[in-house]
Structures are given as C-alpha cells and as structure tokens.
C-alpha positions in Angstrom: 0.0 0.0 0.0 1.2 3.5 -0.9 1.9 5.3 2.4 1.2 8.7 0.8 -2.2 7.5 -0.3 -2.9 6.2 3.2 -2.0 9.5 4.8 -4.0 11.5 2.2 -7.1 9.3 3.0 -6.6 9.3 6.8 -6.2 13.1 7.2 -8.7 14.1 4.6 -11.9 15.6 6.1 -15.3 16.2 4.6 -15.6 19.7 3.4 -18.1 21.8 5.5 -19.2 23.7 2.3 -21.8 22.3 0.1 -23.6 24.0 -2.8 -27.1 22.9 -1.7 -29.5 23.0 -4.6 -32.8 23.0 -2.8 -35.0 26.2 -2.8 -35.4 27.8 0.6 -35.9 31.3 2.2 -32.4 32.7 1.4 -30.4 32.7 -1.7 -28.4 29.8 -2.9 -24.6 30.0 -2.2 -22.5 28.8 -5.1 -18.9 27.7 -4.7 -17.7 31.1 -5.8 -19.1 32.5 -2.5 -17.2 30.1 -0.3 -14.4 32.5 0.7 -16.9 35.3 1.8 -19.1 32.8 3.6 -16.0 31.4 5.5 -15.0 34.9 6.6 -18.5 35.4 8.0 -19.2 32.0 9.7 -15.7 31.7 11.2 -16.2 35.0 13.0 -17.6 34.2 16.5 -18.9 37.8 16.9 -20.9 37.6 13.7 -22.3 34.1 14.4 -23.3 35.2 18.0 -25.5 37.9 16.4 -26.7 35.9 13.4 -30.4 35.7 12.9 -31.4 32.1 12.0 -34.2 31.7 9.5 -37.2 29.3 9.8 -36.6 25.8 8.8 -38.5 23.9 6.2 -40.4 20.7 7.3 -40.7 17.8 5.0 -42.8 14.8 6.0 -41.6 11.4 4.9 -44.0 8.4 5.1 -42.8 4.8 5.1 -45.4 2.1 4.5 -44.6 -0.9 6.6 -45.6 -4.6 6.2 -45.2 -5.9 9.7 -46.4 -8.8 12.0 -49.5 -7.6 13.8 -52.0 -9.2 16.1 -55.7 -8.9 15.3 -57.7 -10.5 18.1 -56.0 -13.9 18.5 -54.8 -14.0 14.9 -51.2 -13.0 14.2 -50.4 -12.0 10.6 -48.4 -9.6 8.5 -50.3 -6.5 7.5 -50.0 -2.8 6.6 -52.3 -2.1 9.5 -52.1 -2.5 13.3 -54.7 -3.0 16.0 -54.3 -0.3 18.7 -56.8 0.0 21.6 -59.4 -1.8 19.6 -59.0 0.5 16.6 -57.4 -0.7 13.3 -54.9 1.9 12.2 -52.4 2.3 9.4 -48.8 1.5 10.6 -47.2 4.0 8.2 -44.2 5.5 9.9 -44.1 9.3 9.7 -40.7 11.0 9.9 -40.3 14.7 10.0 -37.1 16.1 8.3 -36.3 19.8 8.8 -33.6 21.5 6.7 -32.1 25.0 7.0 -31.5 27.9 4.7 -28.3 27.9 2.7 -26.3 30.3 5.0 -27.7 28.6 8.2 -26.7 25.2 6.9 -23.2 26.4 6.3 -23.0 27.6 9.9 -24.3 24.3 11.3 -21.9 22.3 9.0 -18.9 24.5 9.9 -19.5 24.2 13.7 -20.1 20.5 13.4 -17.2 19.5 11.2 -14.6 22.1 12.0 -15.2 22.6 15.7 -17.4 20.2 17.6 -16.4 17.0 15.7 -12.7 17.6 16.4 -13.4 18.1 20.1 -15.7 15.0 20.2 -13.1 12.8 18.5 -10.3 14.1 20.8 -12.5 13.3 23.8 -13.0 9.7 22.5 -9.3 9.3 21.9 -8.9 9.4 25.7 -11.3 6.5 26.1 -10.9 3.8 23.5 -13.6 1.6 25.1 -16.2 4.3 24.4 -14.8 5.1 21.0 -15.1 1.5 19.8 -18.8 1.2 20.6 -20.1 4.3 18.8 -20.7 3.6 15.1 -23.1 6.2 13.6 -22.2 9.6 12.1 -18.4 9.1 12.3 -15.7 8.5 9.8 -14.0 5.3 11.0 -11.2 4.0 8.7 -11.1 0.3 7.9 -8.0 -1.8 8.8 -6.4 -1.1 5.3 -7.1 2.7 5.8 -8.2 3.1 2.2 -11.9 3.7 3.0 -14.3 4.3 5.8 -16.5 1.7 7.5 -20.1 1.4 6.5 -23.1 -0.4 7.8 -21.9 -3.8 6.5 -18.6 -3.4 8.6 -20.5 -2.4 11.7 -23.0 -5.3 11.3 -20.2 -7.8 10.7 -18.4 -6.7 14.0 -21.6 -7.7 15.9 -22.2 -10.9 14.0 -18.6 -12.0 14.4 -18.8 -11.4 18.1 -21.9 -13.7 18.3 -20.0 -16.4 16.4 -17.2 -16.2 18.9 -19.5 -16.3 21.9 -21.8 -19.0 20.4 -24.3 -19.4 23.2 -25.5 -15.8 24.0 -28.5 -13.5 23.9 -28.7 -10.4 21.7 -30.8 -7.5 23.0 -31.8 -4.9 20.5 -33.1 -1.7 22.1 -34.6 1.3 20.3 -34.9 4.7 21.9 -38.4 6.2 21.6 -38.6 9.4 19.5 -34.9 10.0 19.8 -34.2 13.4 18.2 -37.6 15.0 19.3 -36.9 13.9 22.9 -33.4 15.3 23.7 -33.4 17.3 26.9 -32.1 20.9 26.2 -30.4 21.4 29.6 -28.4 18.2 29.4 -27.5 18.9 25.8 -26.2 22.3 26.8 -24.1 20.9 29.6 -22.5 18.2 27.5 -21.9 20.7 24.6 -20.0 22.9 27.1 -18.1 19.9 28.4 -16.9 19.1 24.8 -15.6 22.7 24.5 -13.9 22.4 28.0 -16.0 25.4 29.2 -18.3 26.0 32.1 -20.9 27.7 29.9 -21.3 28.0 26.1 -19.5 30.9 24.4 -21.9 33.4 22.8 -21.6 32.1 19.3 -22.1 28.4 20.4 -25.0 29.6 22.5 -26.7 31.2 19.6 -26.3 28.0 17.5 -27.7 26.1 20.5 -30.7 28.3 20.7 -31.4 27.9 17.0 -31.5 24.1 17.2 -33.7 24.0 20.4 -36.0 27.0 20.1 -36.5 26.8 16.4 -39.3 27.8 14.0 -40.4 26.1 10.8 -42.7 26.3 7.8 -44.4 23.1 6.4 -43.3 22.5 2.9 -46.8 21.4 2.1 -48.1 24.9 3.0 -46.0 26.3 0.1 -47.8 24.1 -2.4 -50.5 26.7 -3.2 -51.7 25.5 -6.6 -53.9 22.4 -6.0 -51.5 20.9 -3.6 -48.6 21.5 -6.0 -46.0 24.2 -6.4 -46.7 27.1 -8.7 -44.0 26.0 -11.2 -44.0 29.3 -13.2 -43.6 31.4 -10.1 -41.0 29.0 -8.7 -39.0 29.2 -11.9 -38.8 33.0 -11.7 -37.6 32.9 -8.1 -35.1 30.1 -8.9 -33.4 32.3 -11.5 -33.1 35.1 -8.9 -31.5 32.9 -6.2 -33.5 29.7 -5.7 -35.8 31.1 -3.0 -39.5 30.7 -2.2 -39.7 34.4 -1.3 -37.8 37.5 -2.2 -36.9 38.1 1.4 -37.6 36.9 5.0 -39.8 39.9 5.6 -42.0 38.9 2.6 -42.4 35.4 4.2 -43.4 37.0 7.5 -45.9 39.2 5.8 -47.4 36.4 3.8 -50.3 34.1 4.8 -47.9 31.2 5.3 -48.0 30.0 8.9 -44.6 29.9 10.8 -44.7 27.2 13.5 -42.6 27.1 16.6 -41.2 24.0 18.3 -43.9 23.0 20.7 -42.7 19.7 22.0 -42.8 19.8 25.8 -42.1 17.5 28.6 -42.8 18.6 32.2 -43.4 22.1 31.0 -40.0 22.4 29.3 -39.2 22.4 25.6 -37.5 19.3 24.3 -36.0 18.0 21.0 -33.8 19.1 18.2 -34.6 19.0 14.4 -33.6 15.9 12.5 -32.0 16.8 9.2 -29.6 19.6 10.1 -25.9 19.2 9.4 -25.2 19.4 13.2 -28.1 17.2 14.4 -26.3 13.8 14.2 -23.2 15.0 16.0 -25.3 16.6 18.8 -27.2 13.3 19.2 -23.9 11.4 19.6 -22.6 13.9 22.1 -25.8 13.8 24.1 -25.5 10.0 24.4 -21.9 10.1 25.9 -23.0 9.8 29.6 -25.1 6.7 28.7 -22.3 5.2 26.6 -19.8 5.6 29.5 -22.3 4.1 32.0 -22.8 1.0 29.9 -19.1 0.5 29.3 -18.2 1.0 33.0 -21.3 -0.9 34.5 -21.7 -3.7 32.0 -18.9 -4.2 29.5 -15.9 -3.9 31.9 -17.5 -5.5 34.9 -19.7 -8.3 33.3 -18.1 -8.9 29.9 -21.1 -7.6 28.1 -20.7 -6.6 24.4 -22.2 -3.2 23.5 -22.6 -1.3 20.3 -24.7 1.8 19.5 -25.7 3.1 16.0 -27.5 6.4 16.7 -30.6 5.2 18.7 -30.2 1.5 17.8 -28.5 -0.3 20.8 -27.2 -3.8 20.6 -26.0 -5.7 23.7 -24.7 -9.3 23.8 -24.8 -11.1 27.1 -25.3 -14.5 28.7 -28.8 -15.9 29.1 -28.8 -15.5 32.9 -27.8 -11.8 32.6 -30.8 -10.7 30.5 -33.1 -9.4 33.3 -30.1 -7.5 34.9 -29.0 -6.0 31.6 -32.5 -4.8 30.7 -33.0 -3.2 34.1 -29.6 -1.5 33.9 -30.2 -0.1 30.4 -33.6 1.3 31.3 -32.3 3.0 34.5 -29.4 4.6 32.6 -31.5 5.8 29.7 -33.9 7.5 32.2 -30.9 9.4 33.7 -30.6 11.2 30.3 -34.3 11.9 30.1 -35.0 9.3 27.3 -37.2 6.2 27.1 -36.6 2.8 25.7 -39.4 1.7 23.2 -40.6 -1.5 24.8 -42.5 -2.8 21.7 -39.4 -2.4 19.6 -37.1 -4.2 22.0 -36.1 -7.6 20.5 -34.5 -10.5 22.3 -32.7 -13.2 20.2 -31.1 -16.3 21.6 -28.2 -17.9 19.8 -27.4 -21.5 20.5 -25.0 -24.0 18.9 -27.2 -27.0 17.9 -25.7 -30.0 16.3 -22.6 -28.1 15.2 -24.6 -25.1 13.7 -25.2 -21.7 15.3 -28.9 -21.2 15.3 -31.2 -18.2 16.2 -34.3 -18.2 18.3 -36.6 -15.2 18.9 -37.6 -14.9 22.5 -41.3 -14.0 23.1 -42.1 -14.3 26.8 -41.3 -17.8 27.8 -41.4 -19.1 24.2 -38.6 -19.6 21.7 -39.4 -19.3 18.0 -37.0 -21.3 15.9 -35.0 -19.7 13.0 -36.2 -16.1 13.4 -33.2 -13.8 12.7 -31.8 -10.8 14.6 -32.2 -7.7 12.4 -29.4 -5.1 12.5 -28.4 -2.3 10.1 -30.2 -3.7 7.1 -29.2 -7.3 7.6 -30.8 -10.4 9.1 -28.5 -12.7 11.0 -29.6 -16.4 11.6 -26.3 -17.6 13.2 -25.4 -19.8 10.3 -26.1 -17.3 7.5 -26.5 -13.5 6.9 -29.2 -12.2 4.6 -30.4 -8.8 3.4 -33.3 -7.4 5.4 -36.4 -8.5 3.5 -38.0 -5.1 3.9 -35.0 -3.3 2.3 -35.0 -5.8 -0.6 -38.7 -5.3 -1.2 -38.2 -1.6 -1.1 -35.5 -1.8 -3.8 -37.8 -3.7 -6.2 -40.8 -1.5 -5.4 -38.7 1.6 -6.2 -37.5 0.0 -9.4 -41.0 -0.8 -10.6 -42.3 2.6 -9.5 -39.6 4.5 -11.4 -40.2 2.5 -14.6 -44.0 3.0 -14.3 -43.5 6.7 -13.8 -41.2 7.0 -16.9 -43.6 5.2 -19.1 -46.5 7.5 -17.9 -44.3 10.5 -18.8 -43.7 9.1 -22.3 -47.4 8.5 -22.7 -48.3 12.0 -21.6 -45.7 13.5 -23.9 -46.8 11.4 -26.9 -50.4 12.6 -26.3 -49.3 16.2 -26.4 -47.4 15.9 -29.7 -49.7 13.3 -31.2 -46.9 10.7 -31.6 -47.4 6.9 -31.3 -43.7 6.0 -31.2 -42.6 4.7 -27.8 -39.0 5.8 -27.0 -37.8 4.6 -23.6 -34.3 5.5 -22.6 -33.0 2.5 -20.6 -29.5 3.7 -19.7 -30.4 5.6 -16.5 -32.7 2.8 -15.3 -29.9 0.2 -15.9 -27.5 2.4 -14.0 -29.8 2.8 -11.0 -31.2 -0.7 -10.7 -28.9 -3.2 -12.3 -25.4 -4.7 -12.1 -24.4 -2.2 -14.9 -24.5 0.6 -12.4 -22.2 -0.9 -9.8 -19.1 1.0 -10.9 -18.6 4.6 -9.7 -18.1 7.0 -12.6 -18.3 10.7 -13.6 -21.4 11.5 -15.6 -22.0 14.6 -17.7 -24.4 17.1 -16.2 -25.4 20.7 -16.7 -27.1 23.5 -14.8 -28.4 26.9 -15.9 -27.2 30.0 -14.1 -28.2 33.7 -14.5 -25.1 35.9 -15.2 -25.4 39.6 -16.1 -29.1 39.1 -16.9 -28.3 36.3 -19.3 -28.9 32.5 -18.9 -25.6 30.6 -19.1 -25.5 26.8 -19.4 -22.7 25.4 -17.1 -21.5 21.9 -17.9 -19.8 19.8 -15.2 -19.0 16.2 -14.2 -21.2 14.7 -11.5 -19.9 11.7 -9.6 -22.1 8.6 -9.6 -21.0 6.4 -6.6 -22.8 3.2 -7.6 -26.2 1.7 -6.6 -27.8 -0.7 -4.2 -26.5 -3.7 -6.2 -22.9 -2.4 -5.7 -23.5 -2.1 -2.0 -24.8 -5.7 -1.8 -21.9 -7.1 -3.8 -19.4 -5.2 -1.5 -21.3 -6.3 1.6 -21.2 -9.9 0.5 -17.4 -9.7 0.1 -16.8 -7.8 3.3 -19.0 -10.2 5.4 -17.9 -13.3 3.5 -21.6 -14.0 2.9 -22.2 -15.1 -0.8 -25.8 -15.7 0.1 -26.3 -11.9 -0.1 -25.5 -12.1 -3.9 -27.9 -15.0 -4.3 -30.7 -12.8 -3.0 -30.4 -10.4 -5.9 -29.5 -12.9 -8.6 -32.9 -12.3 -10.3 -32.7 -8.5 -10.3 -31.9 -8.3 -14.0 -34.7 -10.6 -14.9 -37.2 -8.6 -12.9 -36.0 -5.4 -14.4 -36.3 -6.6 -18.0 -39.7 -8.1 -17.3 -41.0 -4.9 -15.8 -39.9 -2.8 -18.7 -41.4 -5.3 -21.1 -44.7 -5.3 -19.2 -45.1 -1.5 -19.4 -43.9 -1.2 -22.9 -46.6 -3.6 -24.1 
C-alpha cells in the first residue's frame, strides 16, 4: 500500500461547504461565494449575532408490512390494532432543513469545531470510541476507505459467532431526536468545549436548534397541492428562494410554526436533518455510553454497540433481566425512554454443530427467526439482506419504470406521436449490475449571469447503486448468500420494462 495514499485518506476531512441545490428562504450560495461565507461564519462575533431563519419541514412516510395481532390472529399487515381500533402502521418521519447560509454555519460548527473536540475526547477512552458507530468516519484496517453499515454489522455478527451461546438484546430509543433534553445537551456541549458555559456564538447556535421555528413544505404548495412552477422558476433564477426576502415570508399568509414539543413544562427535542443534528445526538449519548461501558462491559463482559438510537447488547442468558433493568435505568438518567414494543430478544445456540437463532417471546422460543441489525438479518449460520429493504428496492425500481412510461405516454399525447421511446441507460445504471461501478457523468445547470442565462456543464460523480452495495457487503462479510438474494434483479428489471412497454 502506498503510504502517501494512506496519509491522504486518513487526514482528509469532509468539506463543510456544500452547494445545496434546494429552494429555501435565502439565496443559494455557489462555490464562488465560499471565501466570503467562510469569513462570516468563522467570525464568532458575527455568528453570535446571526439571525437564523425558519426551517422547512418535509414529512416522509414509510409504508410498513409488519407482523401484527388482530384479536388472537397474528399475521403480517399494513395495519395495526391499537386500543381496539385498526390503524395504518405507516411510519411518519419529520425532516427539517435549514436555509443555505444557516446550513453552512451548522456544517462548519459540526465539522470544523465540535467534531474535532468530540473525536479528541473519544481518543482518551478507546472503550467508548469502539462502541459508537453512527455519524463518524472510522477507517477500515487497510485505511483506504471508511467503514459502512456492513462493517458495523459484521463486527456484531462475528462477536456472536465467537460467543456462540448468547443473547442479543436490540433496544430502540423512543422518539430519539424529538426527545433530547435541552439542559443536558447544553451541559455536554459545554463539556466538549472544556467550558463551564457555552460561548456566545455556540449559545446562539444552540438556541437555533432548540427553540426553532419552521414552515411546512406542504403549505407552500399553493396550486392544487402542487408548487406554482412558473412562479418557482422565476424565483429560482433570482437565487432559488420561495420568497424574495424573509420579511416577505413574515408578511405572507404562510404559517410559521414554533417548536412546541414539551415535557414537564420544558421544551425538548432538536430537528432531525440539520448538518449538526447527528453530531449533537452522539454527544448527548456520551454519559449513557460511558455508563454502559463501566457498568456492563468492563464488569460483566457484556458486548455493547450503538448506532444512533439503535442499541445492541450481547450477554449471557442469565444476565438478560439484569442488563435490561440497567439499560432502562441509565437511559432514564438522560431523560429518554426505551421503546418496549421495539425491544427484540434473540437467543443464539449451537445446535448439532450449527449456530442457530431463536426469537424470545415471553417464555417461548421461535425457531429460526433472525436478529435484524443495520439492514441485515443474522440467523447464526447465515447472513441475509433485510427483506423489507430488498422489497423496497424492487418497489422503487418498478415505480420508477412505471413513472417514466407515464411521462412518455403524456408527452406522446401532447405531440400526437405513437412512437414509444424509452431510454434505458439511466434505469440500468440505478437498478442493475451495470451501475455498480462509480463514474463521472456529464451534467449541466443553468445560471443567471449579467441578466443572461448561461449553461454550465460539469461532471457529477455517480457512486454506484444498491447492487454495488450488496456485492461489496457480500465480500466484506464473507456471505455469498447476499448475492444470491439479488441474482434475479436483471430478470425482474427486464420483465417490468417489457410489461409496461406492451
């Protein structure tokens, strides 16, 4: 391995500056503005006086096909029985994103200031550093790339193989980001900076992520629940904003909401989706991580890993009650709650020379039910892709093809043309083995310069698709069965195209 290449990889950091293309309430900031923006956001006095704009709230809904109980009948369904009422089990996730200049401030303070302090703190305690997986750049052993979910899952699965007879406890924190306690967050934030209180600039950033306001994206769709594309195109050419200024937003009929999540009379929660949110969540969990390491891992040989709010603990069968009680007590100390319905207990036993998984439900053991972790299902003797993720991939593939054929049909009706022209290259790149290689693709964007539209051409990097991820995961985890799961993807893709073309 070339040592210069290793050093270049290891010391390279993700750039805080990103030319975010989405429309918001302030003008877009191209790369040419980076120097001016850096002078502004690296000045603590200016940041301490900066007025943060309202966020935009986008609601993502995820349809789930899960095991549910209806009376005494247990079956998989898109619905769930709750308090005698049948409801949809669609998962709603609220994502909030900041204006361009605000996002630069969050990104700069996360990557250039807080992340360095956080990693330096973890260096002093390798036990804690080893258990935190999410939102960090952790080099692989060869130091040519960073670890991803496949590496983190493999670490847990390998530990189970070593222990053989053990129990895996999978905990999930209830409403993680919306439940963070502001006082505790401020204290741990100051601790990272080695200060008794937050400096004025950090305090202003802290206030913006705790006492925030937002506008629902849906409220901006004023034309039959859609955007006014003509008006949006005019504003896009002037800076990619929904309004000419913040004052125009304030004077408009659009409702500006405030963070209203309370617990015991106090505001709680931070927005999920900001460049700084993930790092703040990791910092907030530090007291819990240290308590688990000191109280369980070092004293009772308990294996612990945490990926954001997903907690995995491996212990002996006779330790389960003690571990559950300890985790619930420690999570309450940081004002959070374990989601009991989402807590899963999986027993692994070596039976007839083969490691086998059993789901623990009360006093019953259900044979051959896998432990699910980071998009994989682990049975003890084999590792498979999570069935929901695989189904989601095929559903997205078919939906994209259907949408493209509808666009072709609509266009042909407009120009009175019967010829069906379907461009397959992009579909192949996104959903087949032909898109597994990373490459630079030609792209273009239109900019307004001196009252003239100028077409700017550039190369956009395509990093591969889901098929590439599966192939790499199969190699990293030494699990060829992952490749077998997607062996029919090309056949399904071709059949779907053929069905809609006919």
